VONU-248007 format. One line per field, with one value per residue (C-alpha): residue number from 0; residue in three letters; x, y, z. Coordinates in pm, 1 decimal, decimal comma. Example, Ala and Ser with C-alpha at 12.3 -4.5 7.8 and 13.67 -1.06 7.14 Angstrom:
<nodes>
n: 0	1 $
res: ALA	SER $
xx: 1230,0	1367,0 $
yy: -450,0	-106,0 $
zz: 780,0	714,0 $
</nodes>
This chain:
<nodes>
n: 0	1	2	3	4	5	6	7	8	9	10	11	12	13	14	15	16	17	18	19	20	21	22	23	24	25	26	27	28	29	30	31	32	33	34	35	36	37	38	39	40	41	42	43	44	45	46	47	48	49	50	51	52	53	54	55	56	57	58	59	60	61	62	63	64	65	66	67	68	69	70	71	72	73	74	75	76	77	78	79	80	81	82	83	84	85	86	87	88	89	90	91	92	93	94	95	96	97	98	99	100	101	102	103	104	105	106	107	108	109	110	111	112	113	114	115	116	117	118	119	120	121	122	123	124	125	126	127	128	129	130	131	132	133	134	135	136	137	138	139	140	141	142	143	144	145	146	147	148	149	150	151	152	153	154	155	156	157	158	159	160	161	162	163	164	165	166	167	168	169	170	171	172	173	174	175	176	177	178	179	180	181	182	183	184	185	186	187	188	189	190	191	192	193	194	195	196	197	198	199	200	201	202	203	204	205	206	207	208	209	210	211	212	213	214	215	216	217	218	219	220	221	222	223	224	225	226	227	228	229	230	231	232	233	234	235	236	237	238	239	240	241	242	243	244	245	246	247	248	249	250	251	252	253	254	255	256	257	258	259	260	261	262	263	264	265	266	267	268	269	270	271	272	273	274	275	276	277	278	279	280	281	282	283	284	285	286	287	288	289	290	291	292	293	294	295	296	297	298	299	300	301	302	303	304	305	306	307	308	309	310	311	312	313	314	315	316	317	318	319	320	321	322	323	324	325	326	327	328	329	330	331	332	333	334	335	336	337	338	339	340	341	342	343	344	345	346	347	348	349	350	351	352	353	354	355	356	357	358	359	360	361	362	363	364	365	366	367	368	369	370	371	372	373	374	375	376	377	378	379	380	381	382	383	384	385	386	387	388	389	390	391	392	393	394	395	396	397	398	399	400	401	402	403	404	405	406	407	408	409	410	411	412	413	414	415	416	417	418	419	420	421	422	423	424	425	426	427	428	429	430	431	432	433	434	435	436	437	438	439	440	441	442	443	444	445	446	447	448	449	450	451	452	453	454	455	456	457	458	459	460	461	462	463	464	465	466	467	468	469	470	471	472	473	474	475	476 $
res: UNK	UNK	UNK	UNK	UNK	UNK	UNK	UNK	UNK	UNK	UNK	UNK	UNK	UNK	UNK	UNK	UNK	UNK	UNK	UNK	UNK	UNK	UNK	UNK	UNK	UNK	UNK	UNK	UNK	UNK	UNK	UNK	UNK	UNK	UNK	UNK	UNK	UNK	UNK	UNK	UNK	UNK	UNK	UNK	UNK	UNK	UNK	UNK	UNK	UNK	UNK	UNK	UNK	UNK	UNK	UNK	UNK	UNK	UNK	UNK	UNK	UNK	UNK	UNK	UNK	UNK	UNK	UNK	UNK	UNK	UNK	UNK	UNK	UNK	UNK	UNK	UNK	UNK	UNK	UNK	UNK	UNK	UNK	UNK	UNK	UNK	UNK	UNK	UNK	UNK	UNK	UNK	UNK	UNK	UNK	UNK	UNK	UNK	UNK	UNK	UNK	UNK	UNK	UNK	UNK	UNK	UNK	UNK	UNK	UNK	UNK	UNK	UNK	UNK	UNK	UNK	UNK	UNK	UNK	UNK	UNK	UNK	UNK	UNK	UNK	UNK	UNK	UNK	UNK	UNK	UNK	UNK	UNK	UNK	UNK	UNK	UNK	UNK	UNK	UNK	UNK	UNK	UNK	UNK	UNK	UNK	UNK	UNK	UNK	UNK	UNK	UNK	UNK	UNK	UNK	UNK	UNK	UNK	UNK	UNK	UNK	UNK	UNK	UNK	UNK	UNK	UNK	UNK	UNK	UNK	UNK	UNK	UNK	UNK	UNK	UNK	UNK	UNK	UNK	UNK	UNK	UNK	UNK	UNK	UNK	UNK	UNK	UNK	UNK	UNK	UNK	UNK	UNK	UNK	UNK	UNK	UNK	UNK	UNK	UNK	UNK	UNK	UNK	UNK	UNK	UNK	UNK	UNK	UNK	UNK	UNK	UNK	UNK	UNK	UNK	UNK	UNK	UNK	UNK	UNK	UNK	UNK	UNK	UNK	UNK	UNK	UNK	UNK	UNK	UNK	UNK	UNK	UNK	UNK	UNK	UNK	UNK	UNK	UNK	UNK	UNK	UNK	UNK	UNK	UNK	UNK	UNK	UNK	UNK	UNK	UNK	UNK	UNK	UNK	UNK	UNK	UNK	UNK	UNK	UNK	UNK	UNK	UNK	UNK	UNK	UNK	UNK	UNK	UNK	UNK	UNK	UNK	UNK	UNK	UNK	UNK	UNK	UNK	UNK	UNK	UNK	UNK	UNK	UNK	UNK	UNK	UNK	UNK	UNK	UNK	UNK	UNK	UNK	UNK	UNK	UNK	UNK	UNK	UNK	UNK	UNK	UNK	UNK	UNK	UNK	UNK	UNK	UNK	UNK	UNK	UNK	UNK	UNK	UNK	UNK	UNK	UNK	UNK	UNK	UNK	UNK	UNK	UNK	UNK	UNK	UNK	UNK	UNK	UNK	UNK	UNK	UNK	UNK	UNK	UNK	UNK	UNK	UNK	UNK	UNK	UNK	UNK	UNK	UNK	UNK	UNK	UNK	UNK	UNK	UNK	UNK	UNK	UNK	UNK	UNK	UNK	UNK	UNK	UNK	UNK	UNK	UNK	UNK	UNK	UNK	UNK	UNK	UNK	UNK	UNK	UNK	UNK	UNK	UNK	UNK	UNK	UNK	UNK	UNK	UNK	UNK	UNK	UNK	UNK	UNK	UNK	UNK	UNK	UNK	UNK	UNK	UNK	UNK	UNK	UNK	UNK	UNK	UNK	UNK	UNK	UNK	UNK	UNK	UNK	UNK	UNK	UNK	UNK	UNK	UNK	UNK	UNK	UNK	UNK	UNK	UNK	UNK	UNK	UNK	UNK	UNK	UNK	UNK	UNK	UNK	UNK	UNK	UNK	UNK	UNK	UNK	UNK	UNK	UNK	UNK	UNK	UNK	UNK	UNK	UNK	UNK	UNK	UNK	UNK	UNK	UNK	UNK	UNK	UNK	UNK	UNK	UNK	UNK	UNK	UNK	UNK	UNK	UNK	UNK	UNK	UNK	UNK	UNK	UNK	UNK	UNK	UNK	UNK	UNK	UNK	UNK	UNK	UNK	UNK	UNK	UNK	UNK $
xx: -3577,7	-3596,4	-3534,5	-3328,5	-3404,6	-3131,8	-3197,0	-2936,2	-2964,2	-3066,5	-2815,5	-2839,6	-3083,6	-2918,0	-2553,2	-2483,4	-2108,6	-2155,7	-2363,3	-2121,2	-1854,8	-2117,8	-2180,2	-1799,0	-1720,7	-2022,6	-1896,9	-1569,1	-1671,2	-1883,1	-1573,0	-1398,5	-1742,8	-1619,2	-1307,4	-1544,4	-1614,6	-1229,3	-1191,0	-1441,9	-1308,7	-966,8	-1125,8	-1287,1	-964,3	-748,0	-989,6	-957,8	-612,1	-624,5	-844,4	-608,3	-314,3	-529,4	-632,9	-313,8	-137,0	-295,7	-228,1	131,7	103,3	291,3	559,0	930,6	1117,0	1487,9	1653,7	1948,8	2253,5	2538,2	2609,4	2904,1	3002,4	3350,2	3634,9	3887,7	4228,5	4217,0	4590,5	4566,2	4817,9	4887,3	4905,2	5256,0	5486,0	5671,2	5996,7	5735,4	5745,1	5434,1	5375,0	5102,5	4837,6	4644,6	4271,7	3997,3	3659,3	3319,8	3278,4	2977,6	2814,2	2996,8	2726,1	2825,1	2515,0	2485,0	2601,2	2261,1	1943,8	1561,8	1286,5	882,8	586,1	219,6	-28,9	-418,8	-578,8	-912,2	-1088,5	-1135,9	-1379,2	-1446,7	-1757,8	-1748,0	-1384,2	-1224,1	-848,5	-717,2	-499,6	-316,6	-134,5	203,9	380,7	728,1	1017,8	1372,0	1690,4	2077,9	2433,5	2703,7	3102,9	3317,7	3619,6	3701,1	3471,1	3563,4	3862,3	3675,6	3613,3	3810,4	4165,6	4216,4	3906,7	3907,1	3602,7	3435,6	3299,6	3235,4	2910,4	2832,0	2469,0	2227,3	1940,2	1648,3	1433,5	1072,9	957,8	679,1	701,1	332,1	260,6	416,8	162,6	436,5	799,1	1066,2	1270,8	1557,6	1752,5	2141,3	2390,6	2115,9	1906,8	1613,7	1601,2	1363,3	1497,9	1512,6	1544,3	1895,7	2149,1	2418,6	2155,4	1840,4	1720,7	1833,6	1726,2	1693,2	1804,1	1562,2	1767,3	1634,0	1950,6	2134,0	2380,1	2270,1	1889,4	1745,8	1412,1	1387,7	1131,3	1059,8	1205,9	1166,6	1313,9	1339,6	1338,0	1606,8	1566,0	1897,4	2057,2	2416,9	2644,6	2806,8	3137,3	3133,9	2964,9	3188,8	3511,1	3344,6	3389,6	3045,0	2678,3	2349,3	2080,5	1697,4	1427,9	1045,0	801,7	422,9	325,5	18,8	0,8	-181,2	-166,5	207,3	420,0	789,7	1099,4	1462,9	1731,9	1953,7	2190,7	2419,9	2211,7	1844,9	1525,9	1223,3	882,7	516,8	202,1	-133,5	-508,5	-547,3	-652,1	-540,9	-167,8	61,0	439,9	665,8	994,8	1331,6	1309,3	981,8	927,5	1101,4	792,5	440,3	109,3	-239,9	-361,9	-636,1	-942,9	-760,1	-827,6	-456,5	-145,0	210,7	555,3	932,9	1206,7	1581,3	1830,8	2190,0	2498,0	2527,1	2170,1	2175,4	2425,0	2520,6	2882,8	2857,6	2953,5	2963,6	2867,9	2511,1	2521,3	2553,9	2249,6	2052,3	2123,3	1894,6	1624,5	1661,6	1630,3	1277,1	1091,2	731,2	348,1	62,8	-265,2	-446,6	-835,0	-976,6	-1333,9	-1184,6	-1398,1	-1198,9	-948,0	-1213,1	-1414,2	-1093,2	-1000,2	-1372,2	-1349,6	-1025,8	-1276,7	-1505,2	-1444,1	-1428,9	-1779,2	-1938,2	-1820,3	-1956,6	-2314,8	-2310,6	-2246,0	-2506,8	-2755,0	-2606,7	-2684,8	-3030,0	-3061,9	-2941,8	-3112,2	-3445,4	-3407,5	-3564,3	-3333,4	-3179,8	-3116,1	-2763,0	-2931,1	-3061,0	-2719,6	-2586,5	-2874,6	-2743,5	-2404,0	-2497,6	-2658,6	-2364,7	-2145,7	-2393,8	-2342,3	-1989,9	-2125,2	-2374,1	-2107,2	-1877,4	-2145,8	-2287,8	-1986,8	-1901,1	-2203,5	-2230,7	-1914,7	-1803,8	-1977,8	-2328,4	-2295,1	-2225,0	-2505,4	-2752,5	-2576,4	-2552,0	-2936,4	-3045,5	-2816,8	-2910,6	-3295,5	-3305,0	-3090,6	-3284,2	-3643,9	-3478,5	-3420,3	-3742,3	-3901,4	-3646,4	-3706,1	-4108,3	-4040,6	-4065,0	-3859,2	-3557,5	-3612,3	-3554,5	-3233,1	-3092,2	-3151,7	-2986,5	-2679,4	-2617,3	-2662,6	-2400,8	-2176,0	-2195,3	-2123,7	-1827,0	-1730,8	-1749,8	-1560,8	-1278,0	-1293,1	-1246,2	-982,6	-669,3	-416,0	-627,3	-836,1	-638,9	-678,5	-1028,6	-1078,9	-882,5	-1052,9	-1399,5	-1344,7	-1246,2	-1555,0	-1732,1	-1579,7	-1639,0	-1992,4	-2044,3	-1882,5	-2091,5	-2401,8	-2361,2	-2193,4	-2498,5	-2520,6	-2482,0	-2273,9	-2239,4	-2644,3	-2645,4	-2890,8	-3236,0	-3159,4	-3436,8	-3364,5	-3455,6	-3496,3	-3338,9	-3379,4 $
yy: 8114,1	7813,1	7491,6	7255,0	6861,3	6607,7	6259,4	5972,3	5609,3	5377,0	5102,0	4817,4	4562,0	4298,5	4261,1	3929,1	3974,3	3949,2	3676,7	3449,5	3526,1	3387,4	3102,0	3007,8	3028,8	2786,1	2545,6	2572,4	2467,9	2172,0	2072,1	2062,7	1848,5	1586,5	1536,7	1346,9	1122,1	1084,5	999,4	743,2	611,7	563,9	378,0	157,7	72,1	25,8	-221,2	-401,6	-400,9	-547,0	-827,1	-894,6	-910,4	-1160,4	-1379,1	-1329,5	-1443,0	-1768,9	-1819,7	-1754,4	-1377,9	-1258,5	-1521,8	-1445,2	-1777,6	-1798,9	-2094,1	-2316,9	-2123,2	-2282,1	-2166,5	-2218,7	-2122,1	-1961,7	-1844,7	-1593,2	-1550,8	-1255,4	-1123,8	-960,4	-789,4	-998,6	-813,5	-661,1	-869,8	-778,0	-628,1	-458,5	-663,8	-760,0	-1064,5	-1110,2	-1387,2	-1541,5	-1673,8	-1817,2	-1687,3	-1750,7	-1453,1	-1562,0	-1768,1	-1750,5	-1778,6	-1968,1	-1882,8	-2135,7	-2012,7	-2100,7	-2136,1	-2188,8	-2152,8	-2235,9	-2152,3	-2253,2	-2061,4	-2178,0	-1863,9	-1808,8	-1549,7	-1568,2	-1318,9	-1235,3	-978,8	-740,5	-776,8	-1005,7	-1131,9	-1296,4	-1584,5	-1901,1	-2210,7	-2225,6	-2548,9	-2430,1	-2634,3	-2546,9	-2653,1	-2483,8	-2577,3	-2499,5	-2454,5	-2477,4	-2487,0	-2135,5	-2114,4	-1931,8	-1726,3	-1377,5	-1478,7	-1239,2	-1228,2	-1483,7	-1684,6	-2035,5	-2166,1	-2502,6	-2727,3	-3034,6	-2809,1	-2664,1	-2672,7	-2610,5	-2395,4	-2274,5	-1983,4	-1873,1	-1548,4	-1718,3	-2111,8	-2112,2	-2136,4	-2463,7	-2719,6	-3009,4	-3079,1	-2895,0	-3183,8	-3132,8	-3391,6	-3397,9	-3647,4	-3849,2	-3869,0	-3665,1	-3555,1	-3336,0	-3002,4	-2940,5	-2552,0	-2466,6	-2487,2	-2289,1	-1976,3	-2004,7	-1660,4	-1433,3	-1044,0	-908,7	-547,2	-263,3	9,8	217,4	233,7	-97,0	-155,3	-53,4	-117,7	191,4	44,1	-182,2	-85,7	-232,9	-526,9	-908,4	-1174,9	-1545,6	-1871,8	-2138,3	-2473,7	-2664,7	-3025,3	-3094,5	-3073,6	-3417,9	-3433,4	-3603,6	-3267,3	-3051,3	-3238,2	-3282,6	-2897,8	-2888,6	-3054,8	-2996,3	-2952,8	-2987,6	-2926,3	-2906,9	-2712,2	-2634,7	-2323,9	-2110,0	-1695,8	-1433,1	-1127,3	-1169,8	-1389,5	-1359,3	-1527,5	-1369,6	-1382,1	-1647,2	-1725,8	-1600,1	-1620,0	-1647,4	-1791,6	-1765,5	-1869,9	-1779,6	-1888,3	-1899,7	-1837,9	-1498,9	-1245,5	-934,8	-981,5	-660,1	-729,1	-559,7	-621,5	-539,6	-677,3	-654,6	-986,5	-1024,5	-1209,1	-1237,6	-1364,8	-1390,8	-1762,7	-1974,2	-1757,3	-1436,8	-1551,8	-1592,7	-1479,0	-1665,7	-1437,8	-1513,2	-1333,0	-1369,6	-1213,4	-1204,1	-1189,1	-823,8	-711,2	-884,9	-656,6	-899,7	-1078,2	-1483,8	-1528,5	-1303,5	-1299,3	-1215,2	-853,6	-998,8	-1225,9	-945,0	-755,0	-1022,2	-857,8	-574,6	-861,2	-981,4	-1096,2	-1033,5	-1097,3	-903,4	-1039,1	-686,1	-696,5	-446,7	-454,6	-249,5	-16,2	191,9	289,6	400,8	590,7	795,0	904,0	1025,6	1232,6	1382,1	1554,7	1649,4	2024,3	2053,0	1871,3	2049,2	2367,7	2295,3	2222,2	2551,2	2756,2	2556,6	2688,2	3034,1	3045,1	2923,2	3204,2	3482,9	3375,4	3328,3	3643,3	3416,7	3450,2	3119,4	3133,9	3029,5	2743,5	2617,5	2605,7	2403,9	2168,3	2108,3	2084,3	1823,1	1616,5	1598,4	1516,0	1226,0	1082,7	978,8	847,1	661,5	559,7	386,1	220,5	60,8	-21,8	-228,4	-444,5	-451,5	-348,9	42,6	54,0	-35,9	144,6	438,7	447,3	378,7	677,1	888,1	837,7	926,5	1255,1	1360,3	1307,4	1463,8	1786,5	1828,0	1799,4	2055,3	2266,4	2252,1	2330,0	2621,7	2791,6	2686,5	2584,0	2214,6	2373,4	2443,2	2102,5	1907,8	2147,2	2075,9	1718,0	1727,4	1939,5	1711,5	1401,2	1521,5	1614,8	1271,5	1109,6	1326,2	1198,3	828,7	873,3	1046,5	723,8	510,8	713,0	679,7	825,2	1115,5	1179,9	1471,1	1627,8	1554,3	1724,8	2026,1	2073,9	1987,8	2259,7	2517,3	2444,5	2514,7	2841,2	2953,5	2834,4	3079,6	3389,7	3373,4	3328,5	3566,0	3841,0	4064,3	4065,5	4354,7	4243,5	4559,9	4572,9	4899,8	4930,8	5020,6	5123,6	5315,6	5669,4	5898,0	6245,9	6494,4	6828,8 $
zz: 376,5	128,5	309,6	80,4	93,6	2,2	-117,7	25,6	-61,1	191,1	266,2	-22,3	100,7	-90,0	-189,2	-414,4	-367,5	7,1	-7,8	-249,3	-12,5	290,4	48,5	24,0	400,2	441,2	169,8	346,7	725,5	546,7	397,8	730,9	854,4	600,1	813,4	1061,7	814,7	704,2	1091,3	1070,7	752,2	921,5	1232,8	1008,4	811,6	1084,4	1214,9	873,1	878,6	1238,3	1133,6	837,5	1070,2	1301,7	999,4	826,8	1167,6	1213,0	832,2	836,9	750,7	437,6	348,7	251,6	166,5	114,6	-99,4	-9,1	143,7	315,7	649,3	820,6	1177,8	1179,4	1458,9	1443,7	1628,3	1846,1	1972,7	2300,1	2512,7	2865,7	3199,6	3246,5	3441,9	3768,1	3529,7	3359,7	2991,6	2835,4	2562,4	2327,1	2415,7	2111,2	2176,1	1955,4	1972,3	1813,4	1542,1	1352,7	1050,0	707,3	408,1	77,1	-171,3	-484,5	-802,9	-961,6	-793,9	-914,7	-726,8	-795,1	-620,1	-702,0	-511,2	-458,4	-309,0	-137,8	108,3	460,3	613,0	980,5	1019,9	748,0	660,5	413,3	391,5	82,7	210,8	9,2	17,8	-173,8	-269,4	-349,8	-514,7	-461,2	-717,5	-646,2	-748,0	-522,9	-597,1	-334,8	-492,0	-356,6	-58,0	252,6	22,0	101,6	492,2	708,7	803,7	1053,4	1007,4	1046,2	899,8	1126,3	838,8	1085,2	1156,5	816,7	749,3	415,2	526,2	392,1	533,4	572,0	741,2	965,7	1080,9	1199,2	830,4	732,4	612,0	611,6	674,6	457,1	251,9	86,6	-162,4	-113,3	-203,9	-308,8	6,4	84,2	489,2	649,8	803,5	1149,7	1314,9	1233,1	1526,2	1364,6	1281,9	1419,4	1262,7	1015,1	998,2	662,7	658,1	764,2	602,2	359,2	143,6	129,8	-122,9	-473,5	-367,6	-185,3	-209,6	112,4	355,6	711,2	879,2	867,3	1011,2	864,9	1027,8	924,8	898,6	811,3	787,7	827,1	522,7	434,2	400,8	52,2	-97,5	59,2	-80,4	-425,4	-477,5	-683,6	-623,1	-639,1	-385,4	-433,4	-211,9	-167,8	124,1	159,1	340,2	396,1	414,4	351,8	139,2	22,4	-112,3	-199,9	-258,9	-200,0	-494,0	-302,7	-587,9	-798,5	-1062,0	-952,2	-1181,8	-1008,0	-1081,8	-882,3	-1036,8	-884,4	-953,4	-799,8	-1065,6	-906,4	-848,1	-794,2	-824,9	-615,8	-410,6	-539,5	-906,5	-1156,4	-1349,4	-1663,2	-1799,4	-1696,1	-1824,4	-1740,9	-1654,0	-1753,7	-1859,7	-1707,3	-1365,1	-1256,4	-1302,1	-1407,5	-1360,0	-1425,5	-1266,3	-1382,0	-1169,4	-1244,0	-1017,9	-1139,7	-1038,3	-750,0	-570,4	-300,6	-312,1	-359,3	5,2	311,2	701,9	865,0	721,1	369,5	422,1	546,6	239,2	41,0	175,3	-113,4	-358,6	-280,6	-553,9	-436,8	-549,1	-337,0	-344,1	-413,5	-286,8	-578,3	-400,3	-99,9	-17,5	205,2	-70,1	-280,7	-38,6	46,9	-254,9	-304,5	21,0	-118,0	-340,4	-74,3	-64,5	-465,8	-495,6	-185,6	-296,6	-676,7	-531,6	-328,0	-635,5	-815,4	-554,2	-556,1	-920,9	-872,8	-642,7	-855,5	-1170,4	-971,3	-734,6	-451,8	-157,5	-12,6	382,5	513,0	705,7	374,8	262,9	563,7	530,4	194,6	291,3	550,5	317,5	126,4	415,4	522,7	142,8	247,8	568,9	352,8	102,9	345,6	550,0	246,5	72,2	368,5	278,8	-107,9	-246,8	-349,0	-719,7	-598,3	-270,8	-469,1	-670,9	-398,3	-175,9	-488,1	-573,6	-243,5	-197,6	-540,4	-539,0	-183,2	-266,6	-614,2	-453,8	-176,5	-454,7	-618,1	-243,3	-190,0	-509,1	-516,9	-894,7	-1015,1	-1296,0	-1100,3	-941,6	-1235,7	-1362,6	-1009,5	-1084,1	-1411,0	-1269,8	-970,7	-1140,3	-1378,9	-1066,9	-874,1	-1203,4	-1233,7	-849,7	-971,9	-1279,0	-1081,4	-860,1	-1174,2	-1375,2	-1161,3	-1424,9	-1544,0	-1214,4	-1161,4	-1523,7	-1521,8	-1201,5	-1295,9	-1631,3	-1441,3	-1177,4	-1465,5	-1629,7	-1352,1	-1284,4	-1637,7	-1618,6	-1294,6	-1420,3	-1730,8	-1564,1	-1317,8	-1554,8	-1550,6	-1164,3	-943,5	-652,8	-475,4	-467,7	-569,6	-884,1	-792,5	-433,8	-231,8	-106,5	154,5	197,6	469,3	536,4 $
</nodes>
């Protein structure tokens, strides 16, 4: 009887497809490890914000200023029913109660703010601060003042004040002077209305751009009776305040013109309106911005109660002193691309592995991934001392040199090490370009990713993904 021998293939000794899936999984795991660096970044950034608040608090913090406004306390007659008499009849009782403060805004107003800035440091953290000299001018028309007051309201003109406001009185560098009726007086904390609250709503009138809540300290002086009876008059004032990070004025008049100038080289305009004109200062080291806000655009009536005054929060005309050398923002942006670039480096190693035929252990991929995660730690720690640009050059040079040399050691080939050096230098150069191309970062990143995947597809077009070619076989009877 003849014995039949079957030749069965042995299980594949190596599957490139399974190895690629493993490499992708390792890239994902190392990307998750980058989250720990992101947590460290958030901690350092939080500390920087805390220092900014501490230093800014001592200087006055972000300042918002209110120009001259007339504040008049008023009462209203309230009619109530008296308790029933013995015969069951009731009678009405009328009483006057304090109802609030009525505000009358000037018809036209102008404010000029000139700032001189500097940088205060605490440990590794820097905070831009400034000293601001302000000048106010306003024109009032009281011919129809109080016409829009609530029914039954009685304005107490004997207690009326002309008030100005600032968000943090600790920043005052001198008394606030106001000239009216030919006399200059120093303002004191208002007796009629010590503070005013700017609206914190996200949708206030026609201005849905208000964010956050802010209060103003009000300073005033008694409105002379001669000005009230005159009907129309003008006032002017001066003040000096220190602050930090941001300076803003409110559109306090029916038509408001504001000019803010300074020597800070990196202003960011914000608030309810953008400047109608802006230009760089001398030698492009400062700024000079002008706002003109007409009554129709302001969206606030010519007079009103405390709620009306709070709506001015939507009309702020502000400048933020941006610190472009802030390393935390740049490092945060680079971390957002960490999964992409970790994956690209792993794909490069996989290409070297498939083209050379030399196997790379998963532990070696993990070491390469750890080197890339540590790159972001190096970038963050060095950037705090010498700035982002130079820190990126140092951290990238160290990381590229290490993983390129490791490629040469792994594949036992100086040529592979040189190829890795060129590829990884280009890759980390691309990271830096993405950090600087704010408007085109997504486009460049998407095109680069597409090009990388296309390159992998091309170079692996002949790869035996299942590992079935040239398999060994075994005989069975």
